[in-house]
N, C-alpha and C positions, 0 to 999 in steps of 0.2 A: 543441209538443214534449212527449213523455211525460216525467214527472219523473225517470225512471231513465235517460234518454238523456243522454250527456255528463255523467254523474252527479257527478263531482268538481266540474266547473264550476257545476252547478246548486246543489250544496250550499254552495259558497263565495259564491254570489250570492243565496241565499235564507236558509235557516234557520241556516246557520253562517257568515254574513258577518262576524260578530264575531271569527272565527278567521282571517280572510283577510288576506293581503298581496297587493297588486295592482300591475301595471304594464301599462298599455294593454290588450292583448288576453289577458293571462295572469293567473292567480290561483294562489296556493298557500296551504296551511295554514301557520301559524306553525311554524317548523321543530322546535321542542321538542315540538310536538303530533304531527306526522307529516310525512313527506317528500312526500305526495301533492300534485300540481300539475295544472293544466289550462289549456287555452286555448279560446277561443271556437271556433276552427277550426284544424285541424292543417296550416296553410299557412305560407308564408314569414313573414307578419306575426305569426302566432301563435308560431312558434319564435323569432323575433327578440324578441318581448315576453318570452317565457320566459327567454331568455338574459340580458336586462337584469335580470330579476327574480332569477335565480339568482346572477348575479355570477360573476366569474372563479373557476373551480374548484368552483362550486356544483353541488349534486346535485338532480335532479328525478325523481320517479316519476310516470309518466303512464299513463292508459288510452287505447288506440288501437283504431280499427276494424280496421286492417290491421297486419301485422308492421312493426316499425320499419325505415325505410329510412335509410341513412346521410345525415347532413346536416353541412355544414361547421360547425365550431365546437363539435361535440358528440362525446363518446365514449360508446359503448354499454357499460354496465357489466354489466347482467343483464336477464333478461326471462323471460316465460313465457306460454303460451296461457292465456287468462282466460275464465272462465265466470261470468255473472251469473245468479243464481237468485232467485226471488221466491215467497213463500208467500201466495197469494191466499185460501186457505181458512183463515179465522180460527179454525176448530175443530180443525185437525189437531194431534194429540198423539202422542207415542211410546207404546209399550206400557207398561201400568201396572206399575211395580215400585217397590220402596223407593228413594226418592231419597236420595243422600248429603247430609250437612249442608253447606250453602253459607253463605258469608259475603260481605257486600258489600265491595268493594275501593275504595280511594281513595288519596289522596296518600301516606299513610304506607306503603302497600304497593307504591309505584312501583318501588323497587329490586328487589323480588322479581319483579314483573311483567316488568321489563326482563330479568332473568336467565332467566325461563322462556321468553320470546319469543325471546331470543338463542339458546337451545338448540333450540327447536322450529320457529322461522322461519315463523310464520303470515303475515308481511307486515310492512310498516313499522310500528314501534312506538317511541314516544319517551317521555321522562320525564313529559310532560304529556298523553299520549294518553288517560289515564283521565278527563280533563276533558270529553271528548266525550259522555259519557253514563254509563249504568248498567253497572257491571262487577261480576261475581260470580265467586267462586273456591271451590275445594275444597282443604282442607288435610289433610295426613296427618302426624301427629306434629309438628304446628306448621308444617310446610313446605308452601308453595304448590305444588300438583302439577297443577292444572288451572284454567282460567279461560275466560271468554267475556264479551263486552260489546258496547257500541254504538259505532259510528264515524260514518259519514256520515249526514246527515239532510237529506231533501228533502221538499217538501210531500206529506204522506200516507204517507211511507215512512221507515223507519229501518233502517240496515244493522247486521247482526250481524257482529262481527269478532273477531280475536284469539282464535279458538277453538283452544285448544291444551292438550295433556296431556303431562306428563312421560313419556318412554319407559318408565319403570319402572311406570307406572300405566295403560297402555293396556289396552283390553278390558274395562273396568269400567263402561262406560256413562256416564262423566263428561261427555263432550262433549254427548251428547243431553240429559242432565239439565240442564246449564248453559244450553244453547240454549233448552230449553223454558222455563226461568225468564226468560231475556231476552225471548223471544217473548211471554210473558205480560205483561211490563211494557210492551212496544211496543203490543200489542193493547189494553191498558187505556187507552191514550191515543187509541184509535181509528185507529191507524196499521197498516200492513202491514210485516212483516219482509222484508228482502232480504239477499243476501250475495254475496260474490265468492270464487271458488275456482279453483285451477289446473284447467284442463279435463282434465289427465291424472291428477288425484288421484281415482281411482275409489273408493277407500275412503271418503274424505270425502263425495263426491257421493252415495254410497249411503246414508250416514247422513242427509244433508240431504233426500234424496227420501223417506225413511221419515218424516221430520218434516213432510212436506207441501210441500216446495219443488219448484218446477218450473223447468226451464231457460228463460231468457228471451232472453239475448244472449250471443254469443261474440265475444271480441276478443283483445286482447294487452296485456300489462303490460310496461313498459320502464322501467328505471332508467338515467338519462342523467347524464353529468357534463359541464359546460361546460368547454371547454379554457381554459387560463390566458391564452393570447394571443388 
């Protein structure tokens, strides 16, 4: 199996096993880190394991090959078509221009990171998501206005995630600059960057393609809630 197939499961059973909670055929990240979950196979046994792991009323965010089909015991909360992209070219860089000043982000910045992701909605982000890897941001008048960082890690690859810019600061090249810095860090470890994006987000996809990312896989993202009874 390619390391990027069933990538949440692979992350939780390899490089990020120390963040995993498990029940039979299902795994999830510690919930303060992210809501991402996975099963070995999206079959009855897999969903049953995930239900036991989530618990009554629990929430699970999963990546699927096909659109979610209704299953007993689960409510569908939200979802989107999903595109996985990977940068195989280790030398791809954006056009040269003056890069804005960047700062490394950590635990003390978590409240601001949560506020920015709540506004821009790049995907699940929790109070401990920053523990997954290297995060960098851009501040304007002391306020965090853009950021990007690392999320899932599998053998040979690290995901770039939480790429977001405050609406008042769009069009300044912040996303490309931050991604370039995170890509530099990933490549310095001898790994390749990859990412996930809504497949209908043409603006973001265009930025990623300019940075050297190519489409690898198309699937679906679903947020599910286990029914109480």
